[in-house]
Structure formats: C-alpha cells, structure tokens
N, C-alpha and C positions, 0 to 999 in steps of 0.2 A: 501499389507498395506493398511487398509483400513481409518482410522483413521487420515488422509490430509487433507491440505488448503493449496493450490497452493497461493501464493502473488505475483510469480512477473513471467514471461515471456521475453525471448528478443526476435529480429526481426530474428534472426536465430532457436528459435524453441526451445529451452534452457528454462527449467521451474524452477522453487524453491517454496518445500512446506513443509512447519512447520506443524511436530507430532509432536507426545508424545507416547512414550516407553509403551506399556501396564504392563508392569513389574516392572517399576521402576518410571512409571512418568516422566519421564526426555525428555524432549524438545529437540526436533533435526531438524536438516535443511535437505530437502533434495533433491540433484543438479542431474536432467536426461537430460541425453545429448543429443541431437537432434536425431532423427532417422536416419541422412543422417552420422551421426559422429560415428555411433553404439549404439544411445540410454544409455550410459554408465552412473549408477546410481554411487553418494557420497555422502555420509550421513557424518556429521559434528554434532557437538555439537554448539548450537545455536551463546555460547561463542566465539567459535574460527572461524566462523561465519561472525559472527560481526567485530573480529578483522582481517579479512586479507585484504592486500593490492592488488593490486590498488582495493578501494571501486568501485563499481558499482551502479546501482541505485536498484537493487537485496536488498541493505547491506541496505539501504533507507527503502526501502518499507517493508525488516522486523522491521526495528526498529520502523517505525509508527506502524506495526499491533500490536507490542507487547506494547509500550505506549498504547496502546486503550484497549489490556486486560488487561493490567496491571494496569488500572489507577485506586485509587482507588476513592471511592465515597464517597463525604460527606454530610453532613445533609441537602441541600441544593443545591440536586443534581451535586454533583461535578462541579460547574460549577467555584469552584476558581482553581480544579488542570488543569484543561483545557488549553492547550496552546493558545496563539491568532486565530495561522492558523489553531488548530480544529475546535476553535470557529466556523471562518470561513467559512468552510466546512463542520460544524453543518449546521448553518443559509443558507444557500445555499441548500441543499438537505431540508430543512423545508421548503423552499421558490416553493419546484418542482423541483429545479433542476436536470437532468437527464445526462449533462457529467459523466463520467467513465474516471479513469484512467489506462492508458498505459504506462509500466514500459518494455522497449527497450532499453539494452546494457546501452549505459551512457546517454539517454534522456528518462526523462518526460514527459509529454503530457498529454492532455486530446481526450475525443473521444467525440463526440454528436452525435447520428442517430437517434433521434425522437425531435421532438417538445418542448421546454420545457414552461411553461408558464413567462408571460413578466417579472414578478416582478423580478424568478432567472435570467434570462439575464440582465438583467440592473444590476440587483444586483452583478451579474460575472463581467459585462461590467466594473462597474464606483469602487466596492473596490476588485477584483481581478486581475483581467486584468494589472492594470497599476504595479504592483507591482514586485519588481524586481524580476529578474530569480529567484535566492534562495528560495527567501520567495516566487510566487507562486507555485514551484513545491513542497514546504511544505503543503500548502494548496491543492495541486494534489495527494499529496501522502494519506491523510483521506477520498479520496474519494472515490469510491467501487471501484476495476478494473477491468479489463472485464472480465478478468480468473473469476472474483469471481460466481457462480455459481446461 
C-alpha cells in the first residue's frame, strides 16, 4: 500500500492512515497496531471509522484532514468557507509559526522544536493560548502533524 497518508499516531505506537482504493477510488482508513501488539492492521470505510464510539483524537484529526481536502474554493480564495479555527491556524503559520500537532490517545497538543518568529509566538500567546481547551484543540488540529513528512 503506497498511497497512504498518516494522520494520527498514539502514544503507544498505533498509527492511522487515510488511503484510497486504486480500483474504486473509495477512501478508507487503515489502523496499524503498534509492533509490540503484533502490528495488526484493520481497514474500514471513512464513514464507519468516523462513526466509531468512543471517539478519540484520531477521529477529530481525520475530520480536520477531510475538511481541508474537501473545502470548496470560492472566487475569493475560499475565505468564506474557512472555519475560525482554520483561519487562526493559517494566520499563525503565515507568520512563520513552527508548532506541529501531536495527536496521542485522547490528547491533542502541540510541539515546538525550533525557534519561531516573534510575531508568530505573540500571535499564538494572544489569540490561541487563552482559548478554551476545545476551541484550542480545533486550531491545533489544523496545524501540520508531527507525523507529516
């Protein structure tokens, strides 16, 4: 399977990928268990994956990835179709922000390994950091993932 895009990784090493069937072009989710548990792979449709209970951060991350892929572009560049959380994440990145989303089990947060421009740091501290946890999580899910290549 060469056409897979990883969208989430748990702290125990489980990984989730979004793929597309080459014959039917249907999207699917591949869950690859961690090597210590045997690395078992489970494949499901996107709809059945998103309907699973209980929901975890991997479900939210996939929903954010799909929203970014499927967002229709408008004549003005799609601004009216973007959510407030996406707009905040894009502005932060435009300012040179270096944070990357980390999705582990039931926790979504960010990691920052290198210095970022003062403007990006101040933007994050003023606009994103004070948000309620759920709203901040939505912004974080729009950042590049630490598992992105």
